[in-house]
N, C-alpha and C positions, 0 to 999 in steps of 0.2 A: 504493500500500500504506500503510495507516494505521500510524503510529509508535506503539508501545506505551511506556508509562512504567513504570519500576520503582519500587517502594516501598522506601526506604532508611531504616533505623533507626540513629540516632546515640546514642552515650553521650557526654554532655557534662560537662566539668568547668569551673567558673568561680569566680573570686574576685568576689563580688558587691558589694564595697565601693563601687566607682565606677559601679554600675548602678542605674537606677531600676526594679529588679525584672526578672523574666523577660519579661513580656508586652510586645510591641510597642505603642507609643503613637503613633498617628497624629494629625496636626493636622487642622483643618477643610479645609485645602488638599490633604490626602492625603499630606503629607510626614511623615516620621518625626520625632517630637518628642523626648522625653527619650531618653537612651542606655539601651538595654535589651539583654539577652542575645539574645532572639529576633530583635530588629531587626538586630543585628550579624551573626548567622549568616545571616539572609535576604539581607543585602547581599553577603556572601561567595558565597552560592549564585547570586545574580544575575550576579556576575562570571564564574562558571564556566559557567552555563547560558545567559547572554546573554538572560535573560528573568526576570521576577518568579517566585519560587518560595515557596510558603507552607510554613512549618515548623509542625508540630503537636506541641506539648509535652505531656508527661504530667501537668503541673500547673504552677501559677504559684508563683514565689518572690517575696517582697517585696523592697523596696530594702534592700541591705546583706546579704541572705542568700546563702550560698554553695551550691555543689553539687560533689559528686565523681561523682555517678551520675544526673544528669538524663537522661531519655530523650525523644527527639523524632524524628519521622519526616517525610519529604518525598517527593515523587514526582519522580524524575529523568527528563527527556526524552532523556537521552543514554545509549545502549546500550553505547558503547565504553569507558566508564569502569568498571572492576571496582569493586564495592561497597566493598571495603576501601581502595581508593585515595582515597576521599573524606576519609579521615583526613588524609593529607598535603596534598591539594588545598585543603581548607577551612582547615587550620591555616596555610597559606601566606598566606591573605588575612585571617585573624582577628587581633585584638589579643592581646597576651600574656596578658590576664586571662580569655581563653576558650580552651580546648583541646578538640578532638575526641579522645576516648580510644578509641572503637571505632565501626565502621561495618559494617553488614551488610544484605543484602537480606531482606525479609520479605514475606509474602503481601499481595496487593493490598488485601484488606479489613482489614489490620491498622491500628490507630490507637493511638498511644502513650497517649492519655488513657483511651479506652474499653476497651482490652485490659489495662490495668494492674489487677492484683488487690490490690496493696498498695503503700504508700509507706513507706520507712524514713527517719527523720530522726535525726540525732545532734546534741546540743548540748554544746559544750565549755566548761568552767568552770575558770578559774584561781583559786586561793585563796592566802592567805598575806599577807606584808607588802608584796610588790610583784610586778608582772607583767613578764615579759621583754618587751622592746620588740617582738620578732618575733612575739609572741603577740597583740598588741593588736588586730590586725585580725580575729583568728579565735577569740577566746575572750571570755567575760564574766568580768571580774575582780571577784571578791567579796572585798574586803579583810578581813583578820583573821577569816576564817571557817574553822573546822575541820569539814568535813563528816562526819556520822555515816552511813556507808553503810547500816548495818542499819536505822536509822530512815527514811532516804530511801526505801529499797526497800519498807519497810512502808507508807509513805504512798502510794507508786506502785502497790501491789498491788491497789488497787480499780479500776485502769484496765485492765479486761479485758472483752472481749465487747461486746455491743450496748449502747451507752450514749447517754443524752441529754447532750450536752456543752455545753449552753447556758451553764453557768458559765464556760466558757473561750472563748467567742466574742466577738470584738471588736464594738463598736458599728458598725453599717453592714454587717455580714455579710449577704450576699444569698442564702445557701443555702436551698433549699426546706425542708430538714429539719435539725434540730440533731443528729440521730442519726448516730453513727459506730461502726464495728466496730473495736475496738482489739485487735490480736493480742497485743501485749506492750508493757510499759513498765518500764524498769529502769535503775539506775545502776551504773556500774563505774568503776574507776580505771585510768589508763594513764599512761605517762611521755611527756613531750614530747621534743623534739629535744635538750634540754639535760639530760635525766634528771630533771626535776622532775615530780612526780606531779600530774596534773590529773584533774578529775572529769568524767565523760561520762554524759549522759542519752540513752538510745535509746528511741524509740517507733515502733511500726509499726502502721499502720491502713489501712483501705481508702481513706480520704480524710480531710482535715482541714478544719475551719472556719478562717476568716480569723484569723491570729495565734494559733491554738489551741495549737500546740506551745510557743511562747514564753510564753504565759500559764500553761500547765501547769508549765513549767520554773520560772518566777519564783515561782509559788505553792508548789511543792514545796521549793525552796531556802529560802524565807522561813519555811515551817513548821518546818523543821529548825533554821534559824538562831535562830528565836525560841522554840524549845523547846515548841512546841505539842503538845497531846494527840494520841495516835496515831490517833484516829478523826477527826481534823480534816479530812483530805482527803475521806473518805467523806461527811461532812456538807456540804462545799462542793459536791461532785458532786451530791448529792441535792437541794440547794437550787435548782438550775437558774437561778442568779442571778449574773451577772457581778460584781456588787458584793461578793459573798461571797468571791471568789477574790483572789489577790494581784496583785503587779505583773507587767507584761509584760516579760519579759527582753529585752534589746537584741538586734538582729538579727545582730550580728557573730559571735556564738558558734554560730549555727545553720547546719547543712549538710544539704541533701537528699542522703542517702547512697546510696540504692539504690531502684530501681523494680523490682518483681517482677511477672512476667506468668504465673507457673505455679501460682498459688494458687487459692483459691475466689473466684469473682466475686460480690461482694456489691453492695448498693445503692450508688448514687453519693452 
């Protein structure tokens, strides 16, 4: 009798500080190279399954970028482990900077990348005279900056719908098309664990170009900080030229916040 495999979907949280991104990086000899999130989870799966198991992520995050809601699926050859038990089983073998938050069985044809309808990122920014030590791994500290929420959201308001995002693509991006469908992009404020107010930028789209979120964030912050005209972001977007945009914000403030599977499926 042929053994059937089950398709298991994980929700993954990680502190990306000490990882060379999400994607496994193999050497020419077939061995794992730099430390990656995908690589660490696949090593844990191999210990459980006693065989190599490929993990399919919903998207890649760069070195230093974090996640609270990364989605990834794999095929389990073991029928005796309830899907939800993979939370405890995997966490027992994983380092502390990766945690499995949820685990469930999904249809055989489900794929974390191709079934995703949108990805939500949040970028966290600390401002003021100094940054709390505990925030340094997870926020971009912009010294002596007082954000104007109304101006920031005006700048971000042009980031809606089907857009050519060439102005925010890093050199070397290998995407077939620079077009992305952006559902929303906005700023809000929230308090950190110590009661200090921090600035948060949220953006949701079907997909993103390489370093696109960090470039948009850096551009928006500098437009407000430098007192630029309110139509500045629209002009940068229309230029389709990376040299017209601002700095790329550092990776440590960026979190892959949520992967959605229940929206409208748009182009990749």
